[in-house]
C-alpha positions in Angstrom: -8.0 -1.7 0.6 -8.6 -4.2 3.4 -10.7 -7.1 2.2 -13.3 -9.0 4.3 -11.7 -12.2 5.7 -13.4 -15.3 4.4 -14.0 -16.7 7.8 -16.2 -13.7 8.6 -18.5 -14.2 5.6 -21.0 -16.5 7.3 -21.4 -14.0 10.1 -22.0 -11.1 7.8 -25.6 -11.1 6.4 -24.8 -8.3 4.0 -22.1 -10.4 2.3 -24.8 -12.0 0.1 -25.8 -8.5 -1.1 -22.7 -6.3 -1.7 -24.8 -3.4 -2.9 -26.8 -3.4 0.3 -23.6 -3.6 2.4 -22.0 -0.7 0.5 -25.1 1.4 1.0 -25.1 0.6 4.7 -21.5 1.7 5.0 -22.1 4.9 3.2 -25.1 5.6 5.5 -22.7 5.2 8.5 -20.4 7.9 7.0 -23.4 10.1 6.3 -24.6 9.6 9.9 -21.2 10.4 11.2 -21.4 13.6 9.2 -24.8 14.4 10.7 -23.4 13.8 14.2 -20.6 16.3 13.4 -23.2 18.9 12.3 -24.8 18.8 15.7 -21.4 19.5 17.4 -20.6 22.3 15.0 -24.0 23.9 15.7 -23.6 23.8 19.5 -20.3 25.7 19.1 -21.4 28.1 16.4 -24.6 29.2 18.1 -22.5 30.7 20.9 -21.2 33.3 18.5 -24.7 34.2 17.5 -26.0 34.4 21.0 -23.3 36.6 22.5 -20.7 39.1 21.2 -18.6 38.2 24.3 -18.0 34.7 23.2 -14.4 33.9 22.2 -12.9 37.3 23.1 -11.6 36.4 26.5 -14.1 38.3 28.7 -17.0 36.9 30.8 -20.4 37.1 29.2 -22.9 39.0 31.5 -25.5 36.4 30.6 -23.3 33.5 31.5 -22.2 34.1 35.1 -24.7 31.9 36.9 -23.6 28.4 38.1 -25.8 26.7 35.6 -24.6 28.8 32.7 -20.9 28.4 33.7 -21.4 24.6 33.8 -23.0 24.8 30.3 -20.0 26.8 29.1 -17.7 24.2 30.6 -19.5 21.4 28.8 -19.4 23.2 25.5 -15.7 23.8 25.8 -14.9 20.3 27.2 -17.1 18.2 24.8 -17.6 20.3 21.7 -15.2 23.1 21.0 -12.2 22.3 18.7 -13.4 18.8 18.2 -16.3 18.6 15.8 -15.0 20.8 13.0 -12.0 18.5 13.1 -14.3 15.5 12.6 -16.0 17.3 9.8 -12.6 18.1 8.3 -11.6 14.4 8.4 -14.8 13.5 6.5 -14.0 16.2 4.0 -10.7 14.6 3.3 -12.4 11.2 3.1 -15.0 12.4 0.7 -12.2 13.9 -1.5 -11.2 10.3 -2.4 -14.8 9.5 -3.2 -14.9 12.5 -5.6 -11.7 11.1 -7.2 -13.2 7.7 -7.8 -16.5 9.2 -9.1 -14.6 11.2 -11.7 -12.6 8.2 -12.7 -15.7 6.1 -13.1 -17.2 8.7 -15.3 -14.0 9.1 -17.3 -13.7 12.8 -16.4 -10.5 14.7 -15.5 -10.6 15.1 -11.8 -8.5 18.3 -11.2 -10.7 20.7 -13.3 -13.8 19.2 -11.8 -12.6 19.5 -8.2 -11.3 23.0 -8.9 -14.7 24.1 -9.9 -16.2 22.5 -6.9 -13.8 24.4 -4.6 -14.5 27.7 -6.3 -18.2 27.1 -5.9 -17.7 26.2 -2.2 -15.7 29.4 -1.7 -18.3 31.6 -3.3 -21.0 30.0 -1.1 -18.8 30.6 1.9 -18.2 34.3 1.1 -22.0 34.9 0.8 -22.5 32.9 4.0 -19.9 34.8 5.9 -21.2 38.2 4.8 -24.9 37.7 5.3 -25.2 35.0 8.0 -22.1 34.0 10.0 -18.7 35.7 10.1 -17.2 32.4 11.4 -17.8 30.6 8.2 -15.6 27.5 7.6 -16.5 26.9 3.9 -14.0 29.5 2.5 -11.2 27.9 4.6 -12.2 24.5 3.4 -12.1 25.7 -0.2 -8.6 27.0 0.2 -7.3 24.0 2.0 -9.1 21.8 -0.5 -6.9 23.4 -3.2 -3.8 22.4 -1.1 -5.1 18.8 -0.9 -5.8 18.9 -4.7 -2.2 19.8 -5.4 -0.8 17.2 -3.0 -3.2 14.4 -3.7 -0.6 12.2 -5.5 1.8 12.3 -2.5 2.2 9.2 -0.5 0.5 8.3 2.8 3.8 8.7 4.7 4.2 12.3 3.5 0.6 13.2 4.4 0.8 11.6 7.8 4.1 13.4 8.6 2.6 16.7 7.3 -0.5 16.2 9.5 1.6 15.6 12.6 3.8 18.6 11.8 0.9 20.9 11.4 -0.6 19.9 14.7 2.7 20.1 16.6 3.7 23.5 15.1 0.2 25.0 15.7 0.3 23.9 19.3 3.8 25.1 19.9 3.0 28.5 18.3 0.1 29.1 20.8 2.2 27.8 23.7 4.8 30.4 22.8 2.1 33.1 22.6 0.8 32.0 26.1 4.3 32.4 27.5 4.7 35.9 26.1 1.2 37.1 27.1 1.4 38.9 30.4 -1.4 39.9 32.9 -0.8 43.5 31.9 -1.5 42.6 28.3 -4.6 40.8 29.5 -5.9 43.9 31.3 -5.4 46.1 28.2 -7.0 43.5 25.9 -9.9 43.1 28.3 -10.7 46.8 28.3 -10.7 46.9 24.5 -12.7 43.7 24.2 -15.6 45.1 26.4 -15.8 48.1 24.1 -15.8 46.0 20.9 -18.3 43.6 22.3 -20.7 46.4 23.2 -20.4 48.0 19.8 -21.0 44.7 18.1 -24.0 44.0 20.2 -25.6 47.3 19.2 -24.8 46.6 15.5 -26.3 43.1 15.5 -29.5 44.4 17.1 -29.8 47.4 14.7 -30.7 46.7 11.1 -30.0 43.9 8.6 -27.6 46.3 6.8 -25.7 46.9 10.0 -25.5 43.1 10.5 -23.6 42.8 7.2 -21.3 45.7 8.1 -20.5 44.1 11.5 -19.9 40.7 9.9 -17.3 42.3 7.5 -15.7 44.0 10.5 -15.6 40.8 12.5 -14.1 38.9 9.5 -11.3 41.6 9.2 -10.5 41.1 12.9 -10.6 37.3 13.2 -9.3 36.0 9.9 -5.8 35.6 11.3 -7.2 33.5 14.2 -8.8 31.1 11.6 -5.5 31.0 9.8 -3.4 30.2 12.9 -5.8 27.9 14.7 -8.5 26.3 12.6 -6.8 26.1 9.2 -3.6 24.1 10.1 -5.6 21.6 12.2 -8.3 21.2 9.5 -5.6 20.6 6.9 -4.1 18.0 9.1 -7.4 16.2 9.4 -7.9 16.6 5.6 -4.7 14.6 5.2 -5.9 12.0 7.8 -9.3 11.6 6.1 -7.6 11.3 2.7 -5.4 8.5 3.9 -8.4 6.7 5.4 -10.3 7.1 2.1 -7.4 5.9 0.0 -7.1 2.8 2.2 -10.8 2.2 2.3 -11.0 2.2 6.1 -14.6 3.5 6.2 -15.6 1.3 3.3 -15.1 -1.8 5.6 -16.0 -0.5 9.0 -17.2 -3.9 10.2 -13.8 -5.6 9.8 -12.0 -2.8 11.7 -13.7 -3.1 15.1 -10.5 -3.9 16.9 -8.8 -0.9 15.3 -11.8 1.3 16.2 -11.7 0.2 19.8 -8.0 1.0 20.1 -8.6 4.5 18.5 -11.5 5.1 20.9 -9.4 4.1 24.0 -6.2 6.0 23.0 -8.2 9.0 21.7 -10.0 9.3 25.0 -6.8 8.8 27.1 -4.9 11.5 25.2 -7.8 13.8 24.3 -9.8 14.1 27.5 -6.9 15.6 29.7 -6.3 18.2 27.0 -10.0 19.0 26.7 -10.1 19.4 30.5 -7.1 21.8 30.5 -8.9 23.8 27.8 -12.3 23.9 29.5 -11.3 24.6 33.1 -10.6 28.4 32.5 -14.3 28.8 31.5 -15.1 28.3 35.2 -12.8 31.2 36.2 -14.5 33.5 33.7 -11.6 36.0 33.2 -8.1 34.5 32.7 -6.9 35.0 29.2 -3.4 33.7 30.0 -4.8 30.3 31.0 -7.2 30.4 28.0 -4.2 30.6 25.7 -2.3 27.9 27.5 -5.4 25.6 27.4 -5.8 26.3 23.7 -2.2 25.3 23.1 -2.8 22.0 24.9 -6.1 21.2 23.2 -4.7 22.0 19.8 -2.3 19.1 20.4 -4.8 16.7 21.8 -8.1 17.5 20.1 -7.4 15.5 17.0 -7.1 12.4 19.2 -10.5 13.2 20.9 -12.1 13.8 17.5 -10.8 10.4 16.3 -12.3 8.8 19.5 -15.6 10.4 18.7 -15.5 9.0 15.2 -14.5 5.5 16.3 -17.0 5.4 19.1 -19.9 6.5 16.9 -18.9 4.0 14.2 -18.9 1.2 16.8 -22.3 2.3 18.0 -23.7 2.5 14.5 -22.9 -1.3 14.1 -25.2 -2.3 16.9 -29.0 -2.9 16.5 -29.9 0.3 18.3 -27.1 2.2 16.5 -28.6 1.4 13.2 -31.7 3.3 14.3 -29.5 6.2 15.0 -27.9 5.8 11.6 -31.3 6.0 9.9 -32.0 9.2 11.9 -28.8 11.0 11.3 -27.8 9.9 7.7 -30.3 12.1 5.8 -29.0 15.2 7.7 -25.4 14.1 6.8 -26.2 13.6 3.1 -27.3 17.2 2.8 -24.7 18.5 5.3 -23.9 21.7 3.3 -27.6 22.7 3.1 -28.0 22.0 6.8 -24.9 24.0 7.7 -26.3 27.0 5.9 -29.8 26.4 7.3 -28.4 26.3 10.8 -26.8 29.7 10.2 -30.0 31.0 8.7 -32.1 29.9 11.7 -29.5 31.3 14.2 -29.3 34.6 12.3 -33.1 35.0 12.3 -33.3 34.1 16.0 -30.5 36.2 17.3 -29.8 39.0 14.9 -31.6 42.0 13.4 -33.0 39.8 10.6 -35.6 38.6 13.1 -36.0 38.2 16.8 -32.9 40.0 18.0 -32.2 37.5 20.9 -28.5 38.2 20.9 -27.3 39.1 24.4 -30.5 38.0 26.0 -30.0 34.3 26.8 -27.1 32.5 28.5 -25.1 29.4 27.4 -27.6 26.9 29.0 -30.5 28.3 26.9 -28.4 28.2 23.7 -28.0 24.5 24.2 -31.7 24.1 24.1 -32.0 26.3 21.0 -29.2 24.4 19.3 -30.8 21.0 19.9 -34.2 22.4 18.7 -32.7 23.6 15.5 -30.9 20.3 14.9 -34.1 18.4 15.5 -35.6 20.5 12.8 -32.7 19.6 10.6 -33.2 15.9 11.1 -37.0 16.1 10.4 -36.6 18.3 7.4 -33.7 16.3 6.0 -35.6 13.0 6.3 -38.6 14.5 4.5 -36.4 16.1 1.8 -34.2 13.1 1.1 -37.2 10.8 0.6 -38.2 13.0 -2.4 -34.9 14.4 -3.7 -31.5 13.0 -4.5 -29.5 16.0 -3.2 -29.9 18.8 -0.8 -30.6 22.2 -2.4 -27.1 23.5 -1.8 -25.5 20.2 -2.8 -27.5 20.3 -6.1 -26.3 23.8 -6.8 -22.7 22.9 -6.1 -23.0 19.7 -8.2 -24.4 21.6 -11.1 -21.5 24.1 -11.0 -19.0 21.3 -10.6 -20.2 19.3 -13.6 -21.3 22.3 -15.6 -24.7 20.6 -16.2 -28.1 20.5 -14.5 -28.4 17.3 -12.6 -31.8 15.8 -12.0 -33.1 16.7 -8.5 -36.0 14.3 -8.1 -34.9 11.0 -6.5 -36.7 8.8 -9.1 -34.6 10.3 -11.9 -31.3 10.4 -10.1 -28.7 7.8 -9.3 -29.0 6.4 -5.8 -25.3 6.7 -4.7 -24.5 8.6 -1.6 -24.4 12.3 -1.7 -20.8 12.5 -0.5 -19.6 10.4 -3.4 -21.4 12.4 -6.1 
């Protein structure tokens, strides 16, 4: 771990109170996790709002200039970036789990294995009932890989992360080269039929929603395996290295490093994001979509790193600390909020409730997403003042430790939720 230089001690008010400093740093990590939740919601809500999203055909509700600009912003700023940031934090929290088990004198592997099984079960239920694009099951499987490799050195993990990103990008670049316009025409015709059938199912009955979710999972699992999973595992490794080296435990002494990550991440990541987002303005060019995907798979980890570094720098300012206080409660109960976001979207868009699917465009979905996240922030602040864990976190913790932990804050330890 990097230690605080002695010549910085007089300028660091928290140096006189190590417990307070540690709590402040943990709050920054929680706030970063809350920030990631917002980006994930902005992307995920598009799948709830339209069955045309992500299938390479234009959405009838998204052809206006305003909606096309909203789609561009979503692709340029949000898509393929925030789940990587969340994956990095998962890998970082993995090291906190290891230290927690060591402090308590418990064997880490069985404890983490139970946690991953619990996460997988929650993910399966989430995917079937609420959102077929669930990431929890993927995280559970990849977490098992990290569990097996946790004793490998930083060099191995760094090389593995680089290889995963390179190979995934090269794979999709090759697919883009082989994909012809004739293939695009055939795929477009099939996609329209499938989108219309899915729209009817999601508007029908709750039972049909579940059936359609299972159908969508059967058709998209391989995309998760060839796009999200390798990149997420790469970020698991990066986060694990950061946690093992204590980089986020001493944010204030890494400002120079954070500024370099921010600048280089933007320099490399923004051109890739632009290449990925530009096809959204053309509405119907699957070949360019795939080529843009290959580029952003290579550069998105850099942009995600820039997001993280930029936010950590902001959090250290006076105004940034206000933002930390706002976002940290949402990040501490990130699992509960992730599920709650899906529940809200399912009620708004699917046959569970309002059936808004296919009725609003991308611009309106931004407004809905920010409204839901505002609700997350308010509810999380209220909940975390009274309880030590979010409801889903408490359930997962109980299964992990095979005991019923105290839920009320006054009876529980005050350590950060990610570390428990």
